[in-house]
N, C-alpha and C positions, 0 to 999 in steps of 0.2 A: 565567604564560604563558597567553595567550589561546588557547582551543581553536578549531580551524578546523572549520567545519561545511561539509557538502557538499550539493549539489543532485544527486540521483540520478534520472535519467529512465530508464524501462524499459518492459517489456512483460509480458504474462501468458503464462507458459510459454515454451517454445522449440521445440516440435515442432508445426509447422503447414505442411502441404504447399505452400500458395501462397507461402510465404516462400522456397522453393527456386527460385533463379533470379531472385528479386526482391531478397531480403536476403542469403540464403546464396549463395555463388558456385556456379555450375554444377559438378557433380562433387564437391562437398564431401561427405564421408561423414556419414551421419546421426549416427554416434557422435561426430562432432566439432562438431555444431551448437551444443551448449551452450558449449563452449569459445570458439567463434567469437563467439556472441552476447554472452557475458560480457566478451569483450575489447573490445567496441564500446559497450556500454551500462553504466549504473550500477547497475542492480538488475533482478531478475526476480521476479515473483510465482510461487510454486509453488501451483497450484490443485488438483492431484491429491489433496492432503491433505484437501480438503473431502469427497471421495467415499469415500476408503478410507485406511487406515493404510499408511504406507510402511515400508520396512526401514531400520534404522540404516545398513546398507551403502550404500543409495541416497543418503542424506544425505551420507555420507563421500565418495562418488564425485562428487556435485555440488560439494561443497566443493573438492575437488582440481582440478576442471575450471575453476574461476574464479580470476581473479587477486586479488592482495592488494587490499584496499579495496572489493571488490565485496560486495554484500549480496543475500541472498535473503529475501523476505518470504513468510510461510507463512499460507495460508488455513486457518482453523480448521475442524475437522470439522463437518459438518452435524448430527451427533448432539449437538453442543454447542449449536448456535444455533437449530436448527429444533424448538424445544420449546414446548409450551403455557405451561410455567412454567420460566423459566431458573433458578430457585432449586433445581431438581432435577438440575442438570447437573454436579455436582461430580466424580463418577466419570468422566464423559466427558471433562472437562477434563484429569484426570490421565492418562487413556489417550492423549489427543491429545499431550500433552507428552512422554509416555514412549515414543513410537514411535521416537525417535532424533534429534529436532531438534537436540539438543545437539552432535551430530556436526558441525554446521556451524560451531561455534566462533565466532570473531569475524566470520564471514560471515553470521551470523544477524541479519536485520533485524527489523522489527516483525512481530508476529502480527496478522492482521486477521480480525475477527469480523463476518461478513456475516449480516444478518438478513433474513428474507423480507419482501417488500413488504406482506404482510398482518400483520406483527408490529407491534403498537401499543405505545406508550410507557406503561409502568406504573412510576412512580417507585420504589416500594418493591421491585418485582421487579428492576429494573436496578441499584439501589443494592446489593442483595444479590449479584447476579451479578458486578458489577464488583469487589466486595470479595473475591470468590473467585479472581480472576485474580492469580496470583503475580507478584511483582516480580522474583524471581530464580528460576533453575532450574539446578541442577548447576553453579553458579559463574558462570552467564551472567546478565546483566541482561536482563529481558524488557520489551519495549515493546508496548503494545496499541493497536490502531486499530479503530474501530467504524464499520461501514458500515450505516447505517439508511436505510430506504427508504419509510417511512410518514410522512405529513404530521403525525401526532401528535407526532413528535419535534422539530418546528420550534417550540421553546419554550425559554424561558430556563432552566427547571428541568432540562431534559436537558443543556444546555450546562454549567450549573454542576455537575451531577452528574459529568459526564465530567471536568471540571477538578478536582473534588475527588479523583478517583481517578487523575489523571494520564494518562488515556486520550485519544488523539487522535480527533477526529471526522473521518472521511474526507470531504473536500470533493469532491462529485461534479459533473462537467460532463455533464449529462444532461437530455434533454427529459422523461424519465419520472419521475425521482426528485428529491426536494428537495435544494437545496444549502444546506449549513450551513458558513459560512466561518470561524466563530469558532475561534480557536486555543486548545486546552485542554491541551496537553502540551509536552514539551521537544523534540518533533519534529513535522513537518507531513506530511500524507499526502493526496494527491489522486488520483482516478481519472477519466480523461477518456474519455468514451464517445461523443464526437460526431464521430469522424473520417469523412471523405467519400472514397469511392474515386476520384472524379474529380479529387481534389487530390493531387498526387504525395507531398506531405508529410502527408497526412491532414487537417491543419488549415491554413487559409489563413495566409499570412505574418503579417498583423496579429494573428490569434488566437495564433499562436505567440509573437509579441513580447509580447502581453499576459500569457500564462502565464509567460514568462520573467521579466517584471517582478514577477508575483505570487510566483514561487519565490524571487526574490532578496530581496523584502521579508520573506518568512517566514524565510529563512536568516539575515537580519540581525536577526531578533528582533522585527520590526515587524508591522504589520497591512496587508495589501494594499488598495489603493484600488479603488473601483469595484465593491465587492461588498457584499452585505447582511449585517448582523450582528445578532445577538439580544442581545448583552451588551456592556458596555464593554470596550475592548481591554485585554489583559494583556500588556504588552511583555515580551520575554525578552532582557535586555541581553546575556546570554551567547550568544545566537543559537540556531538550531535546525538539525538535519539535515532535509532535505526529500526526500520521495519522491513522484514523479509518474509514474503509469503510464498508458499509452495502451491502453485495453481495449475490446474489442468494436467497435461501429461498423463501419467498414471495416477489419477486422482485418489485411488484407493490407498496409495502410499504417502499421500501428503501429510497426514498427522505424524507418521513415523519419521518422515524427513524433518519436520519442524522440531520434533522432540530430540532428534539426533543433533540438530544444530544448537538447540538450547543447551544440551549437555556439553557442547564444545565451547560455549561462550559464557557460561555462568562463572563469575569470578569468585 
């Protein structure tokens, strides 16, 4: 039986005052905002885990607020990624995993590891770090995504290293950070940071059409056209799950952008 893969468009977090009355209906209780957002989107990034540990009860509450098939992606702790030498982060990784993320169960999506713009690529350091990221945890399969923001990562060695460890390189749509479109895992992950407030859907219609085409190419196991690549393509005949998040830029437009992309990619 052929596995069906999904394109999940979403946003970062769910508590943001300007979304009240623009995305959330007037009068919706703040306690119901996650349930409302999860019912309309495909995924949400949990970013609070970057700053501090959360309680297992919180993960369980978030799990129960979301419908079946929904996914939460979890941002790794800054104590894991903001280090001079990533080879010394073993205990922090264990602490991050042990805070209760397993409570999400089958609603746990990828873990994403964001590195500071000043963090440079060191092949030996990153090889050791990626080897430390577990493939499973408390019976759950873990998927790891890497957000790198220094130009030194724009090299074939980094792409091949990520592919070796089965970690996805996050494809950024940003004027500030490099874009690496090579597919290196059994799932795809993009973060779109270019939304404009004067466009109701954040991105103009042609750009949304383009990202829908990219997402569908990734889902079908191929390589999207019109992008720059560092290595030869590695098709995935079995297909890939795809995560696309609208982040920053004009944040007030993020939900509308995600819903517009969902409308373009629902089969």
